[in-house]
N, C-alpha and C positions, 0 to 999 in steps of 0.2 A: 468263913466257908458254910454254905447253906445247911440247915440240917437234912438228914437223910430222911428219906421217906417212908412212910408204912410199906408201900410196894418192897422198894428197895431191901428194908428188912427182912422182909418175909422172904424174896428172893435166896437173901444170903444165908437165913435160918435152914431155908429147903434145900438149898445146894449141900449144906451139912448133912442133912439127914439123907437126901435122895443117895450119898456117898455110904452111908450107915448102911440103907437100905440094901445095896448091892456087897457091901461087906458082908453082912448077916448070911448072904445065901452059900457063902464060901466053905465046903469041906469036900476031903478027898473023896474020890467017886462019884461028886457032883457034877452037873455041866456048869461049863462057863458060861452057856445061855442063860442060866436061872439069873445071873448077875444082870446080865441087861435089861431079861423079861420084866425084872424086880422093880428096876429102875424106872422102866418104860410104865410100867403099870404107874407107880408114885408120880412120876410126870404127868403121865393123862390125867390120873385122879384130881390134881391141884393144878391143870390147866399150866404146864409148861412145855416146852420143846426142848429137845436133845440134840446138839450140836452133831453131826453123823459123821465127821471127817476126822476126830479127834478121838483117840482113844485109849484103853485104859494099855498094858503092855509088861513084857515080862521083864524081869532084873536079873542079872546075872553079874557077871565081872566088869558088864557095861549096860547100858540103858537099852532097853527097846531087843531084847534076847528073847528066846522063845519062852512063852507063846508071844508073839511078838506084836499082834493088835487084838485088843480084846476090845469088842462092840461093848458098850454101856447104854443099849437101845435094845431093842429086841430084833434080832438077826435070828429069820430062821434056817441061815446055814451054816450056823455055829454047830459043831458035833464034838467038839472036843471035849475031854473030862479034865476036872482038876486033881492032879495026883497029891498024895503028900510029900510035902517038904516042895511043891512048887512057888516059887516068889515071882511076885507081879504086884502092878498096881490096880488100886479101884479109884478112877476119876473121871466121874460124870461131869459135863458139861452144861448145865442147866440155863435155858435160855426164856425169855420175856417173848418168843416169837422168832429167834433167831434157829437156822439147820444146817448150815456151813460156817464153818470159817476161812478165811482168807487171811493171809500174812500181808500187811501194810509194805508197800515197796521202799526199799532203802531201809526198812529199821526190822533188824531180826527181834523176832519174837514179840513184834507188837502184831496181834489178831485184831480181826473185828467181823462180828457175823453178818450172815447174808441170810434173809434181810437185815439191818442192822437193829439189834435191840440188845437191852441190857443182859448180860450173860457172866454165872459164876462157876467157878469151878474149884472143888476141894478134893485130896488128894490124899491116899494114906498109900503106903508099901508094905505088903506081908507076905507071909507064908502059910500055906493052908497044913494045917495038922489035924490029924485026929481029934485034940480036942476042942478046935475050932481056930477059927484066924489068931495070928499071932502078929500084932500090929509090931513093924518094927518102926514106924516115924512117930509114933505117940509120944506127943511131949511130955516129961513129969508131970503128975498131977490131974492129969486129963482121962 
C-alpha cells in the first residue's frame, strides 16, 4: 500500500479538530447555530469545504430523534437553543472540495462527494450539561 500523503494526513487531523471545534461550543442556553458557525469558520480558515447534506442529529431511543438535523456548517435559519440534557452528535464532514454527498447505487452507506473530493468524518455523541459537554463515545484513555 502506498504511503499516505501529507495532504491526506492533514485532512484527517483537521477532520478531528473540526469536530472538537464544534463540541467546544456546546452549552445549555447556547445556540445550535454556534456549532455550525465555529466549524464553518475552522473550515474556511483552513481552506476546506463542508458536506452540506449530511448533518449531526439528536439521539434518544433511536437515531435521528429531535433535534433531527443539526447543521455542521453556518446555517442562518438555525434558531434552536441547546437545553441541559440534550443528547446529540457532532459530526462534520470536512472535504477537499466536496459540497454534497450522494449514495452509490446498489450499495447501502457507500457515499461519494459532489464534486468528487477526499472527505473525512469524525463523530461523537454527547450530552449538553451545565459543566460542559459529556462525551458518551469517548474511548478509554483518550
